[in-house]
N, C-alpha and C positions, 0 to 999 in steps of 0.2 A: 340716886343710883347706887347699887352696890356691885361689889367685885366677887367673882367666883374664886379666883386665884389672886389674893392681893400680894403674895410673896413674888410674884412675877414683876411688881413695880422696880425690884431690885436691879432690873436689867437697865433701868434709866442711868446708872452709873456711866454707861458707855458714852454718856454726853460729853465726860471730861477728856478721854481721848480725841473726840472728834474737834473739841476747842483746841487742844493742845495741838493738834497738826496744824490747824488754821492759822494759829499766830507763831508757828516754828518758823525762824529765820533761816532761810536757805543760803549757806555760803558757796560762793562759786569758786572753783579752782582755777588758778592762773596759770597759762601756758604761753610761751613765746610764740608769736606768729609773724610770717613776713608782712602782712597788711591787715589793717581792720575793716577795710571796706564791706568785706562780705559778712563781717560778724556784727556790724553795728545794729543792724534790725533785729537780729536774734538778740543782742544785748538789750536792746529798748524793750523787748517783749518779756524777757526774763531778768527784769532789774532785780537786785537783791531784796527782799521785801523785809521791812520792819514791821513792829507791831501796829504802827499806826496806817501803814499801807494795807495791811491784812484788814483792818476793820473797815477799809472803803467798801469791802465785798462782804458786808455784813448780811445782806439778803441771802446769799449762799449759805451762809452759816446758820442762820435762823431755819432756811428750809431743810437742812440737814438734821438739825436737832428736833423740828417737828415732826420730820419723818420717823425719828426714832421715838418720839413719844406716842405716836400713833401706834407703831408695832408692838411697844410696851404695853400700850392699854388694851390692844387686841389680845395680847398673851394673858392679861389679868381677867379677861373675860368679863366685862361689865355687864349687867343686867337691870331693868328696872323692876320695882315692886309689884307693879301689876301685871307683869308676865309671870308671877308667881300665884297671883290671885286668880287670874284667868287661865291658868293651864287646863287643858282639856284631856278627856281620856275617851277614845272613841273606839268603837267594835264595828269593822266592816263584814256584813254578813252577806256572802256571795252565793246565790243561787244556782247550783250546777246541776240540776235535776234534767230530765228528759227533755222536757219542753224547751227549756234553754238552748237546744240544738236546733231549734227552728231556724229556717232562713230568711224569714221576712225581713229580718235586719242585718244588712250586710257586715261580715260574712257569716254572722251568728247571734243571736241574743246574748249567748256568755262573752263572745268578742266584745260587744257592746258594753256589756257590764263591767269588764275587765278595763276598757277606755276609761268609764267614769271611776273605777277605782283608783287608776292611776292618777287622775287630775286631783281626787280626793287627797291621796298621799302626797303629791307634789304640793298642796297647799296648807300642809301642816304648819303650825306656828312652833316657834321654840318651846320646849319643854313639854309639847303636846305628846301624848302616846296613842297608839292604835293596835289593835290586834284584827286578825283575819279569821272570820270562821266559814267554812263551806257547809253549805245547807242542803245537799244532795245525798240521798241513800242514808246516810249516816253522819249526823253533826259532827263535824271535826275541826278542832283548832289547828289550823295550818301555819299561824305565826302568833305568837304570845306578845303581849303589850311591849312594845318597843317604839323608839323614835327614830331609829335608823332608816333612812328611806331607800337604801339599796336592799336591806334584807326585806323590807314589805313589798318594794316591786318584784322581788325575786319570788317571793311566797305567793303573790297575786298571780303571776306569770305560770305558776306550777298548778294553779286549780285546773283540773282533767274534766272534761264533760262526762256524766255518768247516764245511764239508761234508768236509772232508779226514781222513785218518786220524789217529790221535795219534803223536805223537812224543815221548812222555816220556822214553823213554831217551835220547835225543840231547839233549833238553832238560836232562837230569840231568847229563849230561858238561859241558854248557855251564855249568850253575849251580856244579858243583864248580870248575871253572877260575875263575869269577869269586870263589869264596870265598878262593882262595888259601891263604896260610899262616895264614890267621885262627886265633886261638887258641880263640875260642868261635864257630865257624861251623856253620851248618847249612842244609840245603835242605829246604823245607817244600813239598810237592807237594800242589796241590788238584785231585782228580780222581777220576772214578768207579770206577777201577780196572780198567775194560774193556779190557785190552791183555796181551800175551803177558809172562808171568814178573811181573806186579803184585806177587805175594804176596812175591817175593825183597825188595822194599823194606823189608819190616818187619825184616829182618835187617841192614840197612845203618844204621850208627850216626850217620852224617851226615845221613840222610834221615829226615824225619818226614812221614808220610802223613795226609792229613786227607780222608776219603772221603765223597762226596756220592752219593745215588741209592740205589734199592733192588733188590730182585730181580723187576723189572718185566719181563714177558715181550713179545717183539716178533716179528713176521714181516715179512722184507724180500727185494727182489729183489736177490740178490747177484751176478747176471752177466745181462747184456742185449746180444747182438751180432746184427749181420744181415750177411749177405753174397750177393753174387751167385751163383747156381747155376752150376757149371764146365761142366755139361751141357747145361742148358735155358737158352738164350738170354733168356728172359723171366722165368725163376724165380729165386727167392731163398730162402734159408734163415734161421730165426731159432733163435738159441740162446738158451734162457731157463732161469735158476736160482732157485729160491725157497728160502729157509731159514727153518725154524721154530725160533726161538731161544726156546722156551717150555718150561715145565714140564708142560704139560698137551696134549692134542691140540686143534687148531684146525681150522676150515673156513672157507675164504674163495674168491673167484673171482678169475683173472687175466683181464683184458680188453686186448687189444691192439687198437691202431687204426693206420692208415696215413693220414696227412693229416686225421685227425678220422674216417675212414671205418672202421667196425668189421671188423677182419681174422678175430679169433678170441676166443670166450670158452671158458675151461677152468675148471671146478670142481675145487677142491684140498681132499683130506682129509689133512692133515699129521700125524704122530707127534710126540712131543716130540723136538726136536733132529733132525728129519729136513730133508734136502737133497733138493729135486724137481728134476730137470733133464729137460727135452726140446728135441728139435730139430725145429721146424715148417716144413715146405715150403709155399710158396706163390708164385703168379704175379702179375707186374705189370712191365708196360712201364714205367710212371711210376715214378719214385723218389720220395723226399721223407722225413718224418719219422715214424720209427715210435714209438709210446709204448706202454709197458706200464705197467698200473696194477692194484692190489690193491684190493678193495672193502672191506677191514677197517681201521677206524682204530686207530691203537696210539699208542703214547707217542713214537714217532720217525716223522715224516712224511717225511724226506728218502729213506728206501730204499721207501716205498710206491710210487713210479713210477720208471721209466727210460726213456732215449730212445735211439735209435739211427738213424743216417742211411742210406737205402738210395740208392745211384748211380741215377741216370735213365738209361735205355737209349735211344738215338737210332737213328732209322733211317739204315741205310747203303746208299747207291747203289752198286752193282756192275755193271760192264760186262763180260761174258764174250765175248772175242775170239778168233777162231781155230778149230781144230776143236773140236768139242763132244764131251765125253765124258760118258755119261748120268750116271755116278755122280758126276762132278765138279758137274755141272748141279744134280741132286737135292740134293747136300750143301748148294749155295748157296741153293736154293729152299725147303730145309725150315726154314731160319732165319727165324723170324718178324721179325728186325729187318734182313732184306736186300731190298731193291728191285732185283731182278735185271732187267739188260736184255741182250737178245742181240745181238751185232754179227755179220753174215755176213761183213764185211771189215774190215780194219784201220781203225780211227777216222783221220780226218785232223786232228782236234783233240782236245785232251785237256782235258776240265774239271778244275779245281781242287776237291777234295775228294772226288773219285770214286775208287773202287776198280778198277783195270783188271786182268783176269785173262787172262793170255795162254797158250794151251794151244798148244805146239809153235811157231806163227808169232809172232815176236816183231820189232817194228820194231828197226833197226840202231841206233838211238839210244833207249835207254830213257827214257820220260818222267819229269818230276820228280812227286811225290807218293806215292801208294800203287801197288805194283805187285806182282802175284803171277804168277810164271812157273812153268810146268809142263812138263817134257820141252823144253826150247829146242832147236831144230835148227839153229840160224845164230848166229853170233857177233854181240857188241854192244859198245857202247863200255865195257860194266862186264865183260864175260869173254870168254874164248876156248873154242870148241867143239872137243873131240877125238874120238877114236874111242869107240865103244860099250863099256861094261863089262858082259860076258856075264852073270855071276852074283855080283855083288857081295855081300859079307858084310859087315853092320854089326858093327863092333866098338866104335865108341864113340858115346854119346848124351849131349848136354848135359842132365842131369836137372835142372838149376838154372834152365833157360830156361821162361818162362810158354808158350812156343810148343809146348813138348813134354809140358806138363801132362798125366798120365793116359795117356800113349802109351808103349807098349813096341813097339820095331821089330826087336828081335834075333832073332824067330824068321819074319820077313816076307820072302817071295822078292821081289826087285827084279830081275828080268832087264832086261838093255838098258837100264840107266842111262847117261846122258851123262857123260862126261869133261869136267868143265869147270876152266877156270882162272880163279878170282875175282880180284877185285883185293885190294890190301893193305887190311886194316882190317876185312875181313869176319868174320863170326862163323860158325864151323862148328857146326851143330846135329847133324849126322848124318854120321859119318864111315865109309867103307868100309876092308877090311883094307889095300887098297893106299895109304891116306891121302887118297885123292879124297874131297871133300865131295860127299854125296849130297843134302843140305838144307842151305842156309845163309841167313844174312841180311846184308843191306847196309844200314847206317843211316847217313844224311848229313843235314845241314842241308836241310830241306825235301823229302827223300826217303826213302823206306823200300821195300825190294825183299826179297821172299822168293823163292827158286829151289828148286824141288824136281825133281831130275835123272832121275826116274822114269819108265817108260814105263807108263802107267795101263793101256794096252790088254793088257799082259803082267804076268804075275805075279797075286798074289793081295791086294795092297795095298787095292784098293778094295772088297773083300769083307770086309776086317776093319773092326772099331769103330774101330780106330786113325784111319782115314782121316778120317770126319766129324768126330772130335774134333780132329785136326789142322787142319781148314778152320775149324771154330768158334774155336780158339785163334787163328789167324791174324787171322780177322775182329776179334776183340778186340784184338789187338795193334795191327792197322791203324787200329782206331777209338780208340786211346789208352785204353782202359779196362781199363789194368793193375791200377788200383786196385778189384779187384772187392770187396774187403773194406775198408770206411771203418771202421776200428775204432772203439769208443766206450771211451774211456779212463776208469780209475778216478780219483775225486777225489784232489786233491794230486798228480796226474802232471804231468810236463813233456816236452814233445813237440817234435819239429821240423818245421816247416811251409815249405812252398814259397811265396813271396811274389810277386804279380805285379808286374810291372815298373811303376814310378812315374816313370820318367824322362821328361823332356820338359817344355815350357811348358804351365803349367795342371794339371800332374798333382797329384792330392790325396794328402797324407799318409795313411798307414793307421793305425788303432787297432784294439786287440782289445778286443771288447766282451763283457762276461759277461752270464748270462742275467737279472741283475737290472738291467742297464744302465750298471754301472760300465766304465770305459774306460781302456785303458793304450795309450800310444803305441808304436809299432814302429818299428824302425829303417829309414831310407829307403836305397835303393840297394842293397840286400842281395837276392840269390837265394833264400837260406834264412835262417831264425832259429828260436831256441826260443822256446817260450812255455810259461809255468807260473811256479808251481804253480796248476793249474787247481783252485781251493778252493771251487768253488761247481757244486752239481749243475745240469744242464741243457746248452743248446746255446750254446757260446761261437762268435763270429763275428769275422772280419776284415772292416771297412768302411772305405771312405775316407771322410774328412772333407771338408767343403765349404769351399774356401779362399776367403775374402774378399780385400780389397785388402792389408790388412796384418795379419791374424789369421785363426785357424781359427775358423770360425762352426757352430753346430749349429742344427738345426731341429726337433729332437724335444723332448719335455717333459724326458726322462731325460738330456739332454745329449749324445746322440749322434746322427749324421746320418741321415736317412730316405733312405737309398740301399741297393739290394740288397747283400747280403754277397758278398764274392768267395771266402770260404772259411767251412766251419763244422766244428765240432769237437764231438761229443756227449761229455758227462762225467756218470757216474754215481756213485752212492757204491760200490757194488760191493765192500763188505768185509764180510766175515762176522764179523771181530771187533767193528767199529763197529756191525753190527746186532744182536749180541748185547749187551744192556743189562743182564743180570743180574749185579750187582756180587758178586764171591766173598765166600761167606759168611765167610772169615777175615779178610777186611778189614773188613767190617761189623762184626765183634767186637773187632777190635784197634784200629780207627782212634781216633785222639786227639781230643778236643774241646776241651782246654784252651787258654786263650789264652796269648799269648807272655808278656805281663807285665800287671800292673793299670795301667789308663791314669791314676789318679790318683797312685800312688807312683812312676810313671816321668817325673814332672816334674822339671826342673832344679831347684836350690836357689834360683836368684833368683826364680823362680816363686812359690815359698812366701813369699819375703822379700816380693815385691810384694804377695801377696794380705793378708799379716800388715800391710803399711804400709795398705792400703785399710780393713782393719779397724779398726787405730788411728785413722786418720782418723775413719770413722764413730763411733767411742766417744767422740774428743773432741767431735764435733759434739753427739753426744746429751748430754753432760754440761754443753756450754755452754748447750743449750737449757734445761735442768733447773736453770740457774743454781748448778750445784755447782762450776765453775770460770770464771774470767773470761778 
């Protein structure tokens, strides 16, 4: 045995005063009294003690000295050599992903995992060290290597559930790095095993898997997306996917609402393991929040609902000036979002926010704002007009441009197209064999211009479905509705967003608000930033705070400002693996339930010395009360 603090043995010198007080002779004071009858008993009990009389109480003296020696040894902290040779380094990986919220184990799988973790921490031996890693959404070390039990228990209790996917594989790699070159190192995983290749952990000698959960069945919405229709100006399409992770057939209903107004109710009859997918087409000018719900209660609530954001369509004012082509006018009128106004002559003033369509006759100076020019016959400040191209052949088309989505012009006749010389920086959308642009875009600060050089009265472009589609694409481009699809993200995702400008006096800083009301500050002065991981299902929003004289104040109960959101992002569980709550049978049969070590035998030697000292003190008190020692 060795001593960690050998200098503490100096406290053994206290034995000298103990012995001194035991052999000290007490001299009694003489006082005259009238009679000694009442004092004789006291005199007999308190006779003056000599050194030989004190030695009769040797047992009491030895008990006191033994008690002192026990306390001194405890202060010296003795330990055995095997305790150093067998000290262990453990890493506790706690899965707090979405599936760990399942209630098949009361109150939840995560709570059961915490209970296992508490018993492991309580069973640590002297000199053992343990670290705790959370394995949900993003692996995180919640507590570094330490042997302090209270710190470990507090860190374990602070692990909160998340709606993100499990990251056990990454957490294992992190845990093995924490082990380093430890002689007795091990990673203990507390999980339900509902992730890919979980059964391979049984073959890893450094890993011990403690499984929580059962083979509970579950039905969840594993995909929910919405987008504006590319053909119908007021239409939208919903993509829905429901997966039955069960061992038996189930029946339920899928209910879809738009801003709390019913959109559709679909009865579902699903076979075990079946994935049901459907694209639903609806119409609505108003955008808003689409919510899908399953009317079936099961062990996991996070995937029983999903949300998607539908962009709102706004009415667009269009002024058609110049010679009116019937097909051009009808292509504009048929759009439900267009408020068309015909101008017999060139407008003298141009309103901001209005789309001007010029057919052939164009002002010499193209106005700022949105302008669509078809078959211009005069030069302007943006281009020069050349000769006619008799029968141009389309050889190149910008397939990546949203202006040509669902448009093919390779077999379309375009006789008498104008030869134009556009300015530098233009984007050629359709190019002829001669290299001349037949359709091009000019985009400058405060100005968007589209130019189609084709003669609509000649050829067959207006008879093709490509023409109204081109007009619809152009209207969307001018309206700034390039984001026809506002994608719903999967929980745990990281995405990049565009931030509104916050420069200037009185500008409020922006925060990211979670569906539950938690806020995260966002950087100021940036046009774009990354947000995430989005570890909670629902709608995340970017909102400005209310800035006071010297600090940021909030006006809502959850600590966030009651001001409209400048940006919203939908987030759903959208994970088949997390919705499948069935623990693999091989893991259920092979999981370990033994504790790391017995909590009593794991105490250091000084603990037992102190306990023995207390027991000895209690024994001496008992003997003294019984008058067996003095």
